[in-house]
N, C-alpha and C positions, 0 to 999 in steps of 0.2 A: 503494500499500500504506499502510496507517495504521500508524504507528509502535508503537502500543500492541498490535499483533497480532503482532509479531514473535515466532516460535517459537525459532529458534537462529541464531548467527552462527557460521560457519565460514570458516577462512582457510588459504591455502597461500602461504608466503612462500619464495621463492628467490633466493639471493644468489649469483653465480659471479665470482670473481675469478681464475679460471685461473692458479693459483700455479705458478711455476717454468715458464712457457712464454714464448713471444715475445708473446702476447696478454694478458699479466697486467694485471689492473686492481686498484685498491686500495680503493675505497670500498663495493663492492656488498653485501659481507656486513653492514658497519656500517649500510647502509641499511635491510635488512630486518630486523636486530636492533632497531634503533630503532623500526620500524615496528610490531613486535610489542608493544612497551611501550605505544605509543599506541593499538593496537587493545584492550589489556586496560584501560587506565586511563580512556581516553576513551570508547570505543565500546562497552564492556561484553562484549567477548569473553571466553569462557572459555579460559584458557590451554591446557587439554587439547583444545580445538576448532581449534587453531593448529598447522599443520605447517610446521616450519622445515627447508628443504633448503639446505645451503651446502657448498661444496667446501673449506672449511677442514679440517685434519687433526682428527679427532675432533670436527667442529662440529656434525654432526647424524648420525642413525642411518643415513640413506642418502644417497648422493652424488647431486646435481642432474643426473643424466643424463636424456636425452630420455625414456627409458623411465619413470624413476621420477618425473619431473614429470608426465608424463600419467597415470600411475597415480593419483597423489595428487589431481590435478584431476579425474580420473574418479570416483574414490571420493568426493570432496566432491559432485560433481555428482550421483552417485547418492543421496546422503543428502537432497538438496534437496527440500524441501516448501513448498507455498504459504505465502508471508510470511517464508521464511528470507532472510537476508543472507549472500551468498557473496562472497569477496574473493581475488584473486589478485594478489600484487605480484612482480614479476620485476625484478631489477636485475642487468644483465649486458650482454653484447654483442648486437647485433642485426645483420642483414645483409638483403640483397635478393637474391632468385634470379631471375635471367632465365629466362623460359619462352616458348616460341613459341606464338602464338595460331593455332589451325586456320584456314586460309583466308586467312591474312594474312602479309605479310612481315616484320612488325615483331615484337618480343618485348615482352611485359608483365614488370613486376617485381612479385615477390610478396614480402611481408613475412615475416620470420622472426625468432625468438629462438634464441640459441644456447646450448644446454646445455653442461655442462663436456666431453661427449664429442662434441661437434659433431653430434648426432643431432638436426638442425633441428625445431623446432615452428613450423609455418607458419599464416598466416592462415586456412587452411582448417580446420585442427585448432580453432583457437578458434572459428571459426563453428559447428562440429560439437558443441563443448561448449555454446555459448550456445543452440543449438536444442533442446537437452535440457533446459533450465531450465524448470520449471513455471511457467504463468502466475501472477503474483502473488508470485514470489521476485524476487531481483535478484542479478546476477552483475557485480561490479565488478572490473575489470582495471586495475591501474596497472603500466604498462610503462616503466621507465627504462633504455630501450636506444635504439640508433641505429635510424632507419627504422621506428620504432614506429607512426607515424600509419598508420591503416588495418589494424592487426593483426587486428581481427575482419573477415573478409571480408565485404563488402557492407553494412557497418553505416552508418547514417546519420550524415553529418558535421554537426556543430553548430558546432564551432570549428575551423577547419582551415587551410590554407596561408596564410602571411603571407610576401610576398616583399620587403617593404620593410625591407631590411638595410642598415644603414649600415656600410660596411667601413672607414671612417675611423677608427672608434673602437678603443682599445686593448681587446684581448680578454684574458681570464684565461687564465693557463697551465693547460692540461687535457690529458687524453688522451680522444680520442673513443671511445665505446663501440661501435665498429664493426669487423668484420672483412670485408674486401673478399670478394667471390665467388670471385675468382681464388685468394686466399689459402685458402679453404675447399676449393675443388677441388683445389688442389695437395696440401693435407694428406690429403683423402680418397684422391687417387690413390696417394699414399705407403703408404697402408694396404691398398688393394685390390690395387694393380698393374695396375689395368684401364686401357687406353688409351682413354678417351673423355672428351669434355667434357660428356657428359650427367650431371648430378649426381645424378639419380634412380637410375642405374645403380650408382653407388657407395653410395648410401644403402640400396638394397635388398641389395646384397652384404653391407654391414657389419651392418645392423640388421633386416633381414627384415621381419617383421610388427611390430616397434617403429617402423618408419620413419613418417614423416609420411603422412598420407592424401594429400597433395599428390603423392607418389611411387608410391602403391600403387593408387590408384583412377583408372579411366578419365576423360577430360575431361567427358564426358557426366555422369557420376555425380558429378563434382565441381561441376558447374553446378547439379545438383540440390540438393546440400549447402548451397551458397553462397546459395540462395533464402532471404532473411530472413522470419520470420514477421511481420514489419511491423506493428505495432511489436513488437519482441522485447525480452527482458529483459537483454540485454548493455550494459554501461556501459564503455568505454575511455577512460581518461585517459593519453595517450601522452607521453612525455617531449620529443617533436619530431615534425615533419612527417615523412612518408614519405620525403623526399629529404633529410633533415638528419641530423646527428650529435647524441648527447647526451654531455654532459661528464662525465668521472669526475676527481675532484680527488684528487691524493695528499696525504700528510699535510703536506708541506712547502707545497703550494700551497694546501692548504684551511686554513691556519691551525692545524696541529696535528692535525687529524683528517681522514681520507679519507672522502669522501662523493661520491655522485652528485648532481649539480647539481638535477636535478628531483625526485629524492626529498627532498633537503633543502629545496627550496623549498616543497614541500607541506607537510612538517612544520614549517617555520617559519610558513606560513600558519596552520596548525591551532594552533599555540602562540600566536599573536597574536590569534587570534579564537575566544574560548570558545564563542561562540553557535554555533547550527548553520550550516553553509553548503551551498548547493547544488552539484551537481556543476559547473555552468557557472562559478559563482563561485569555485570552487577552481582551475579551469584558468585563468581571467582574472587572478586575484591571483597565481597561480604564474608567469604569462607577465611580469607587472610585476616580480616578485621578480628573475627572471633577466635581464629587460631592464635593471633598474637596476644589476646586476652585469656588464652588457656581455656576456652569453652569447648566441651567435647561434643559438639553437634557440627554437622556438616550441611549447610544450605544445598539444595538441589534445584535442578531445573529440568521441567518436562514440557516439551512442545515440540512442533515440526522443525526440520532443519532450517527452513527459511525464518521462522521466528525466533530461533535461538540467536540469530545474528542481526535481527531487527533492532531498531532503537527501542529502549525502554519506554513504554508509553507513547511511543513515536513523539519524542520531544521536537517540538518546532524550533 
């Protein structure tokens, strides 16, 4: 897509701190508020075209529930036309959902982000949204959450797993942005009172038609959704690999300001480089920033070959 042909820039920014819960984080709302300023000042987004959802009291018109996040994303995608630039930034908890693969004895792990009401948004939901993007537009997802690698189902890996981790170095103090599957299952069971380890049963009982496609659609139909348009218009910048956690820095650990390590790294890279940067370059440089600070998380990039070397958010 040529930058001069861009029609409009749309964004949905979601920050979940889960206040007053055992899963409380500190920097997620700061992450997306800071990103909103970057989008307006550097990338030319109209403030009226940026929807902000946070779980801070009075922080936004709508809470970042699963239904509200999917509605905001759906409405943004519905508006998309050729040459539009769409952006979704999520900062909050992520998790992995075990699911049996038909005909096999093993379980696969499906990635998901965790809205404030635990109505999980899964990799299949993100794939379904990407499949709706018209050819010639772009949809960039920046997910600062645990297990976020692979959050777009079947998206091509450009920068992926890196197992060379030096465990002897001193790690910064932080809280991982993850909620174990067992904790999610326990929380949902306390609400539904259903005695089953099948998370789909709990999701459908609590959220009905607002539950993820992962729990509502038969496996055969899921496989059809997951077929990428190859190449498609999705671009995922993930805070870590699918098997890793992303860090949330509290005010005391973060030098006076709470932030997500990956969101902060991306914003630092943008501040220090006024020229346009490719999606690949953003991820490579963010990896270096986090490595220099001894974080054991490795940002990843999933997209088509063309979009890997396209300019991040098609900076003008």
